[in-house]
LOKOL-127184 format. One line per field, with one value per residue (C-alpha): residue number from 1; residue in three letters; z, y, x. Coordinates in Angstrom, 3 decimals. Last residue first. Layout:
<pts>
num = c(NUM, ...)
residuo = c(ala, ...)
up = c(Z, ...)
north = c(Y, ...)
east = c(X, ...)
</pts>
This chain:
<pts>
num = c(413, 412, 411, 410, 409, 408, 407, 406, 405, 404, 403, 402, 401, 400, 399, 398, 397, 396, 395, 394, 393, 392, 391, 390, 389, 388, 387, 386, 385, 384, 383, 382, 381, 380, 379, 378, 377, 376, 375, 374, 373, 372, 371, 370, 369, 368, 367, 366, 365, 364, 363, 362, 361, 360, 359, 358, 357, 356, 355, 354, 353, 352, 351, 350, 349, 348, 347, 346, 345, 344, 343, 342, 341, 340, 339, 338, 337, 336, 335, 334, 333, 332, 331, 330, 329, 328, 327, 326, 325, 324, 323, 322, 321, 320, 319, 318, 317, 316, 315, 314, 313, 312, 311, 310, 309, 308, 307, 306, 305, 304, 303, 302, 301, 300, 299, 298, 297, 296, 295, 294, 293, 292, 291, 290, 289, 288, 287, 286, 285, 284, 283, 282, 281, 280, 279, 278, 277, 276, 275, 274, 273, 272, 271, 270, 269, 268, 267, 266, 265, 264, 263, 262, 261, 260, 259, 258, 257, 256, 255, 254, 253, 252, 251, 250, 249, 248, 247, 246, 245, 244, 243, 242, 241, 240, 239, 238, 237, 236, 235, 234, 233, 232, 231, 230, 229, 228, 227, 226, 225, 224, 223, 222, 221, 220, 219, 218, 217, 216, 215, 214, 213, 212, 211, 210, 209, 208, 207, 206, 205, 204, 203, 202, 201, 200, 199, 198, 197, 196, 195, 194, 193, 192, 191, 190, 189, 188, 187, 186, 185, 184, 183, 182, 181, 180, 179, 178, 177, 176, 175, 174, 173, 172, 171, 170, 169, 168, 167, 166, 165, 164, 163, 162, 161, 160, 159, 158, 157, 156, 155, 154, 153, 152, 151, 150, 149, 148, 147, 146, 145, 144, 143, 142, 141, 140, 139, 138, 137, 136, 135, 134, 133, 132, 131, 130, 129, 128, 127, 126, 125, 124, 123, 122, 121, 120, 119, 118, 117, 116, 115, 114, 113, 112, 111, 110, 109, 108, 107, 106, 105, 104, 103, 102, 101, 100, 99, 98, 97, 96, 95, 94, 93, 92, 91, 90, 89, 88, 87, 86, 85, 84, 83, 82, 81, 80, 79, 78, 77, 76, 75, 74, 73, 72, 71, 70, 69, 68, 67, 66, 65, 64, 63, 62, 61, 60, 59, 58, 57, 56, 55, 54, 53, 52, 51, 50, 49, 48, 47, 46, 45, 44, 43, 42, 41, 40, 39, 38, 37, 36, 35, 34, 33, 32, 31, 30, 29, 28, 27, 26, 25, 24, 23, 22, 21, 20, 19, 18, 17, 16, 15, 14, 13, 12, 11, 10, 9, 8, 7, 6, 5, 4, 3, 2, 1)
residuo = c(leu, cys, gly, ala, lys, leu, ser, gln, val, gln, asn, gly, ile, met, lys, leu, phe, leu, lys, gln, tyr, leu, arg, tyr, met, thr, ala, ser, his, leu, phe, arg, met, leu, lys, lys, leu, asn, gln, ala, val, ala, pro, pro, leu, asn, lys, thr, lys, leu, his, arg, val, gly, lys, ile, thr, asp, his, asp, gly, asn, lys, ile, arg, trp, leu, ser, leu, leu, lys, leu, ile, gln, lys, pro, pro, asn, cys, val, leu, leu, thr, asn, lys, val, asp, asp, lys, gly, val, lys, lys, gly, pro, leu, ser, gln, met, leu, ala, leu, leu, glu, asp, met, thr, leu, asn, met, his, gly, ile, his, lys, leu, val, gly, lys, glu, cys, leu, asp, ile, asp, gln, ile, val, asn, lys, val, val, asp, gln, glu, lys, asn, gln, leu, lys, trp, leu, lys, leu, leu, gln, phe, ile, gln, glu, his, ser, ser, his, arg, gln, lys, ile, trp, glu, leu, asn, glu, arg, lys, val, lys, met, gly, pro, leu, ser, glu, val, leu, ile, asn, leu, trp, asn, pro, ala, leu, glu, ser, pro, val, ser, phe, arg, phe, leu, ala, glu, glu, cys, leu, thr, val, asp, ile, glu, cys, lys, pro, leu, ser, pro, glu, thr, ser, gln, tyr, cys, val, ser, asp, his, thr, ala, asn, gly, lys, val, ala, met, lys, leu, gly, leu, ala, asn, cys, asn, thr, his, pro, gln, cys, ala, ala, thr, ala, ser, thr, glu, asn, ser, phe, phe, gly, lys, ser, cys, arg, arg, cys, ile, thr, asp, ser, asp, pro, thr, gly, pro, gln, val, val, gly, phe, gly, leu, pro, cys, lys, arg, his, arg, leu, cys, phe, glu, leu, glu, leu, tyr, trp, gly, glu, ile, cys, glu, cys, val, arg, asn, his, thr, ser, asn, cys, glu, gln, lys, val, tyr, gln, leu, glu, lys, cys, leu, gly, asn, cys, tyr, gln, cys, glu, glu, ser, tyr, his, trp, tyr, glu, ser, tyr, his, asn, thr, ala, cys, pro, ala, cys, glu, thr, lys, met, ala, ala, thr, cys, his, gln, lys, val, tyr, thr, gly, pro, pro, cys, gln, asp, cys, val, leu, gln, val, ser, thr, glu, pro, asp, glu, his, his, tyr, lys, pro, pro, ser, ile, glu, gln, val, ile, pro, thr, ile, ser, ile, asn, phe, ile, lys, arg, phe, ala, arg, lys, arg, arg, gly, glu, pro, val, leu, asn, leu, ile, thr, ser, his, val, pro, lys, arg, ser, met)
up = c(6.214, 5.316, 8.502, 10.674, 9.074, 10.002, 12.964, 13.759, 12.065, 14.581, 17.566, 17.466, 14.272, 16.252, 18.681, 15.548, 13.539, 16.585, 18.422, 16.319, 12.359, 14.662, 15.501, 11.873, 10.676, 12.697, 11.555, 8.248, 5.150, 6.865, 7.804, 3.733, 2.690, 4.889, 4.067, 0.672, 1.161, 2.840, -0.029, -2.986, -0.894, 0.004, -3.235, -4.646, -7.241, -11.463, -12.375, -8.188, -10.947, -8.182, -8.737, -4.856, -4.597, -6.359, -4.205, -1.388, -2.776, -3.965, -6.466, -5.194, -8.576, -10.284, -9.312, -5.573, -4.940, -6.342, -3.946, -1.547, -2.008, -2.546, 1.031, 2.291, 0.541, 2.176, 5.503, 7.149, 4.915, 6.177, 4.147, 2.707, 0.218, -0.864, -1.641, -3.785, -5.583, -5.932, -7.389, -9.728, -10.591, -11.626, -9.879, -12.479, -13.369, -13.355, -12.349, -10.059, -10.559, -12.115, -8.291, -7.083, -9.570, -8.221, -5.063, -6.163, -7.888, -4.884, -2.694, -0.229, 3.163, 4.000, 8.196, 8.389, 5.990, 8.171, 11.452, 10.401, 9.082, 12.684, 14.188, 12.385, 13.194, 16.825, 15.696, 14.709, 18.579, 18.013, 14.816, 17.757, 20.188, 17.517, 16.094, 19.323, 19.497, 16.422, 14.565, 12.024, 11.283, 7.780, 6.711, 8.348, 6.908, 3.587, 4.097, 5.798, 2.508, -0.396, 1.248, 1.203, -2.236, -3.472, -2.743, -4.598, -7.425, -7.741, -9.262, -8.822, -5.609, -3.831, -5.824, -4.257, -0.348, -0.948, -1.720, 1.699, 3.676, 5.469, 9.121, 11.736, 14.688, 15.217, 12.217, 11.948, 10.177, 7.510, 7.788, 7.282, 4.098, 2.565, 3.553, 2.150, -0.508, 2.018, 0.653, 0.159, 0.560, 3.191, 3.293, 6.618, 5.145, 3.009, 5.853, 7.826, 4.969, 4.391, 7.549, 8.127, 5.410, 6.086, 4.680, 3.422, 4.106, 5.279, 4.926, 5.626, 3.062, 2.695, 3.056, 0.874, -1.056, -0.290, 2.060, -1.284, -0.846, 0.847, 1.180, 2.966, 1.491, 2.020, 3.652, 6.567, 7.610, 5.667, 7.596, 5.183, 4.191, 5.351, 4.418, 2.015, 1.969, 0.639, 4.067, 5.671, 3.441, 3.831, 2.271, 3.851, 3.278, 1.265, 2.455, -0.172, -3.569, -5.266, -4.681, -4.378, -2.995, -3.120, -1.202, 1.535, 4.078, 6.057, 9.015, 11.471, 10.366, 7.434, 8.143, 7.243, 4.436, 3.210, -0.149, -0.365, -0.641, -3.316, -7.040, -4.885, -3.064, -2.326, 1.424, 3.608, 1.020, 2.471, 4.258, 4.766, 1.829, 1.270, 0.653, -2.326, -1.483, -4.721, -6.522, -5.876, -7.759, -6.022, -4.854, -1.506, -2.071, -4.618, -5.493, -8.635, -9.451, -12.047, -13.226, -10.620, -11.060, -12.616, -12.582, -13.904, -12.245, -12.308, -13.623, -16.317, -17.788, -17.251, -18.235, -15.898, -14.887, -16.674, -16.391, -14.151, -13.648, -14.218, -13.444, -15.189, -17.017, -15.583, -12.841, -13.500, -12.884, -10.595, -11.744, -11.102, -9.264, -6.587, -5.189, -4.786, -5.547, -6.431, -8.852, -10.628, -13.360, -15.614, -18.818, -20.983, -19.441, -16.641, -17.851, -17.022, -13.701, -13.011, -9.418, -9.368, -10.157, -8.494, -4.803, -6.674, -7.372, -8.251, -11.502, -13.194, -10.642, -11.751, -13.771, -14.161, -10.519, -10.050, -8.567, -5.601, -5.075, -3.302, 0.290, -0.039, 3.298, 1.912, 1.272, -0.838, -4.192, -3.318, -2.348, 0.241, -0.245, 1.694, 0.315, -0.784, -2.060, -4.654, -4.080, -5.562, -2.077, -0.365, -2.584, -2.515, 0.888, 1.161, -0.794, 1.384, 4.033, 1.945, 0.689, 4.382, 5.013, 1.770, 2.071, 6.112, 4.536, 2.273, 4.765, 7.534, 4.697, 3.877, 7.011, 8.633, 8.932, 5.031, 6.589, 9.046, 6.640, 3.862, 6.780, 7.604, 4.078, 2.301, 2.762, -0.177, -0.104)
north = c(-31.638, -31.065, -32.766, -30.375, -27.118, -28.203, -28.729, -25.309, -23.584, -24.314, -24.304, -20.463, -18.437, -15.746, -17.901, -20.394, -17.957, -16.092, -18.821, -21.991, -20.011, -18.138, -21.052, -22.467, -19.737, -19.807, -23.640, -22.291, -20.760, -16.903, -18.077, -19.733, -16.484, -14.554, -16.471, -16.360, -12.436, -12.640, -14.416, -12.419, -8.856, -10.408, -11.402, -8.235, -8.382, -8.547, -12.100, -12.748, -13.094, -13.678, -16.774, -17.490, -13.814, -13.856, -17.109, -15.446, -12.321, -14.594, -11.850, -9.430, -8.516, -8.078, -3.966, -4.738, -7.762, -5.257, -2.484, -4.668, -5.753, -1.878, -0.999, -3.818, -3.064, 0.563, -0.512, -0.848, 2.051, 5.092, 5.258, 8.409, 9.629, 6.442, 4.806, 7.918, 7.249, 2.975, 4.364, 6.493, 4.196, 1.558, -1.610, -4.337, -6.705, -10.367, -11.703, -9.679, -8.647, -5.473, -4.542, -5.518, -3.538, -0.880, -1.061, -1.607, 2.025, 3.650, 2.464, -0.377, -0.280, -3.599, -3.914, -4.586, -7.350, -10.203, -9.201, -7.482, -10.254, -11.528, -8.585, -8.647, -12.592, -10.946, -8.334, -10.473, -10.550, -7.105, -8.162, -10.181, -7.421, -4.974, -7.046, -7.161, -3.694, -2.596, 0.363, -2.725, -3.614, -3.224, -3.165, -6.540, -8.015, -7.016, -8.911, -11.648, -12.005, -11.476, -14.101, -16.581, -15.725, -16.648, -20.320, -20.184, -17.969, -14.543, -11.645, -13.316, -14.508, -11.340, -9.066, -11.679, -11.132, -6.960, -7.839, -9.453, -7.014, -8.228, -8.425, -6.017, -7.535, -11.351, -13.886, -16.980, -15.768, -14.965, -17.970, -20.115, -18.078, -18.836, -22.326, -23.548, -25.813, -27.536, -26.030, -28.577, -27.269, -25.791, -21.217, -20.190, -20.243, -17.632, -15.158, -15.684, -15.302, -12.271, -11.151, -11.486, -9.405, -6.758, -6.326, -2.303, -1.174, 2.685, 4.583, 8.051, 10.464, 13.580, 16.861, 18.936, 21.353, 24.590, 23.759, 21.687, 18.810, 17.668, 13.784, 13.771, 11.612, 7.789, 5.125, 7.106, 8.270, 11.114, 11.950, 11.788, 14.437, 17.472, 20.510, 23.081, 26.699, 25.390, 26.157, 24.270, 21.285, 20.912, 18.225, 15.567, 16.160, 13.161, 10.896, 10.060, 8.452, 6.554, 2.920, 2.832, 1.140, 3.961, 5.533, 7.438, 9.718, 13.278, 14.844, 12.318, 10.874, 8.598, 5.180, 5.201, 3.961, 3.577, 2.374, 0.001, 1.086, 1.165, 2.173, 4.458, 3.754, 6.834, 8.440, 9.218, 6.738, 6.556, 4.147, 4.251, 2.054, 0.012, 1.229, -0.573, -1.777, -1.225, -4.320, -6.703, -6.467, -8.834, -8.677, -9.119, -6.219, -3.998, -1.889, -1.592, 0.402, 1.653, -0.426, -1.657, -0.373, -1.054, 0.282, -0.548, 0.133, 3.336, 4.850, 2.955, 2.814, 0.681, 1.934, 3.898, 3.145, -0.178, -1.759, -3.837, -6.376, -9.265, -8.923, -6.352, -7.630, -8.276, -6.608, -4.799, -6.527, -4.194, -2.931, -5.063, -4.154, -2.681, 0.483, 2.715, 6.153, 5.682, 3.770, 1.629, -0.151, -3.182, -3.784, -3.457, -3.072, -0.151, 2.557, 1.827, 3.740, 3.329, 4.106, 6.465, 5.149, 5.729, 4.174, 1.851, 2.768, -0.147, -1.076, -1.483, -0.162, 0.617, 2.829, 4.458, 5.938, 7.661, 5.149, 5.586, 7.016, 5.414, 5.746, 3.212, 0.591, -0.684, -4.375, -3.605, -5.263, -6.133, -2.248, -2.657, -0.580, 1.854, 4.141, 7.511, 10.060, 11.797, 15.234, 17.799, 19.134, 18.334, 20.894, 23.828, 23.382, 23.798, 26.902, 29.768, 28.026, 27.444, 31.121, 32.500, 30.361, 31.567, 35.490, 34.962, 32.944, 36.264, 38.995, 37.188, 37.559, 41.040, 42.539, 43.597, 47.492, 47.449, 44.858, 47.752, 50.631, 47.950, 47.201, 50.958, 51.564, 53.939, 57.916, 59.974, 63.771)
east = c(-38.655, -42.392, -43.233, -40.524, -41.632, -45.332, -44.264, -42.651, -45.182, -47.568, -45.017, -44.374, -43.761, -41.631, -39.853, -39.785, -37.530, -35.862, -33.371, -34.093, -32.802, -30.325, -29.357, -29.324, -28.162, -24.624, -24.547, -23.360, -24.431, -23.641, -20.229, -19.424, -20.698, -18.141, -15.377, -15.696, -15.865, -13.002, -10.718, -12.676, -11.052, -7.834, -7.328, -7.293, -9.748, -9.677, -9.852, -12.238, -15.260, -18.012, -20.251, -20.561, -21.229, -24.508, -25.373, -24.596, -26.820, -29.983, -31.532, -33.970, -34.824, -30.960, -30.730, -32.444, -29.505, -26.838, -28.046, -27.660, -24.521, -23.366, -24.724, -22.524, -19.664, -19.821, -20.811, -17.237, -16.099, -18.577, -21.410, -23.486, -20.500, -19.052, -22.992, -23.257, -19.837, -20.668, -24.110, -22.648, -20.247, -23.088, -24.109, -24.274, -26.994, -25.885, -22.691, -20.377, -17.253, -18.804, -19.845, -16.180, -14.134, -16.257, -15.325, -12.026, -11.857, -13.649, -10.999, -11.852, -11.132, -11.514, -11.357, -15.156, -15.305, -14.500, -14.987, -18.173, -20.193, -19.416, -20.643, -23.333, -24.246, -24.203, -26.716, -29.162, -30.928, -31.696, -33.972, -36.200, -36.456, -37.493, -39.775, -42.058, -41.109, -42.663, -40.844, -39.483, -43.081, -43.818, -40.353, -39.992, -43.103, -42.216, -38.947, -40.547, -43.152, -40.572, -38.287, -41.384, -42.324, -38.883, -39.311, -42.523, -41.643, -42.517, -44.582, -47.785, -47.716, -46.057, -49.139, -51.237, -49.548, -49.912, -53.564, -53.783, -52.510, -49.108, -50.150, -48.992, -46.846, -46.482, -45.969, -47.902, -50.840, -48.958, -47.039, -49.868, -50.959, -47.346, -47.507, -50.826, -49.981, -46.963, -43.123, -40.406, -36.952, -38.208, -37.585, -36.534, -32.795, -34.186, -35.317, -32.358, -29.652, -31.701, -31.211, -27.359, -26.747, -29.001, -32.392, -33.582, -29.706, -29.776, -27.036, -28.706, -29.543, -27.812, -28.879, -30.538, -27.633, -27.116, -24.081, -22.146, -20.706, -17.454, -15.664, -12.689, -10.058, -9.344, -6.843, -5.738, -9.145, -11.183, -14.380, -17.723, -19.859, -18.084, -19.645, -18.581, -16.983, -13.550, -12.314, -14.887, -14.383, -10.050, -9.289, -7.581, -3.648, -1.525, 0.766, 3.824, 3.253, 6.247, 6.158, 2.175, -0.643, -3.052, -6.068, -3.028, -4.240, -3.423, -4.971, -4.513, -0.541, -0.243, 1.686, 5.400, 6.898, 10.805, 11.612, 14.339, 18.082, 20.760, 19.010, 17.151, 13.815, 11.481, 11.963, 9.031, 6.120, 2.995, 1.153, -2.813, -3.424, 0.007, 3.462, 5.444, 8.832, 10.884, 12.180, 14.673, 18.209, 20.568, 23.952, 22.887, 20.039, 20.768, 17.423, 14.857, 12.066, 14.439, 17.145, 19.854, 23.111, 26.898, 29.835, 33.095, 36.074, 37.564, 40.968, 41.946, 38.748, 35.357, 32.170, 29.939, 26.319, 27.008, 22.888, 21.146, 18.060, 20.233, 23.843, 26.630, 29.506, 33.058, 33.850, 37.632, 40.658, 43.033, 46.670, 49.782, 53.064, 51.151, 52.583, 49.775, 48.418, 44.591, 41.897, 44.045, 42.470, 42.440, 39.966, 42.650, 46.154, 47.182, 49.598, 53.457, 54.976, 58.875, 59.778, 63.022, 66.309, 70.196, 69.129, 66.421, 62.990, 60.761, 59.961, 56.859, 54.894, 50.551, 49.029, 45.514, 46.028, 49.076, 52.137, 53.706, 57.184, 59.754, 62.050, 64.253, 65.482, 69.143, 69.305, 72.175, 71.231, 67.193, 66.956, 64.376, 61.575, 59.742, 56.292, 56.059, 52.842, 53.702, 54.415, 51.748, 50.461, 53.937, 55.306, 53.047, 52.144, 56.475, 56.439, 55.957, 57.944, 61.057, 60.403, 60.356, 63.818, 65.590, 64.915, 66.017, 68.986, 69.958, 68.697, 71.635, 74.081, 73.012, 73.724, 70.115, 69.749, 68.302, 65.356, 64.768, 63.826, 61.854, 59.316, 59.324, 57.953, 60.162, 59.444, 58.613, 59.357)
</pts>
């Protein structure tokens, strides 16, 4: 024997009239959300003939109010004309006019239609700022992109944190982690910083050479400054006898005379004397006073952490024989950033037969160099050719060779 559901039995006990009203109530509740969802939004309008406040239907997107509703007629809507649009339900008597043509450096992302305005967007690599398209910012060396630029916003950069680096100026590149030499079974030659990666080398290879420079820029400038404009006939021999420490051998002096011009002989002699006496206390005490000059050099170029490509471009911009890619690569391996430029300039001088570095940089071609690099090098050369060298000459050089050479030098000048 089948059993009727309990709710059916209960409903049968309700009188028929009340049951119908209950059904209608349930039915109205169930469809009310649907009716509200599809029913047009309303607006209040005063009937001009009767002055009665009416509740009218708004017009849907793509249309406008052609005729407001009356007591006897609903709102009459009409389609927007060409180059006009309405994006939302509204009760305006006209559609909005589409924007004109897109501006410079913009393209049409979405063409105008009856329901949408024309949408213009800046081309790739640019963003909109105060109605103008501006190029996305490029993050400098040591900074990486944390949020790439969009058509509506600029690039957001952030300084590379410890253990990360960025060696390029870019609007897209993020900071990269330093190479873990230990994880690769290698040893670290150069520790990475914010602008360059760590440099590794095979642990089975012999130890890398130190970043040695035979003659620093300050020493070279001092040695060249010490050459009088007019040389006495026996100047070189007098200078050899006047210099403190171990004397330059006669055969070495003859070798210098045979291979170099009279003005270049002084520089070669002083360079050989310095290398020959670098462990002598008398020379150390004199040379250490040049440290103040060397600090001035680092003020001009110590902050210039150049990439390998920028260092190579610098070497290619100097006159004469070029320092090649292998030399630049080896310099990056053995020298810290502040000394890399100094080491490469020293290599360039040697490669060009001890050519005057200051004169070489004066003829530097700046076309392929970042402006800041060229400007700092020019300032450095002016610093080395200024009163700084004259003060060093008075304090150091005359102290070394004594009053005899000082009086002879004054007579020559």
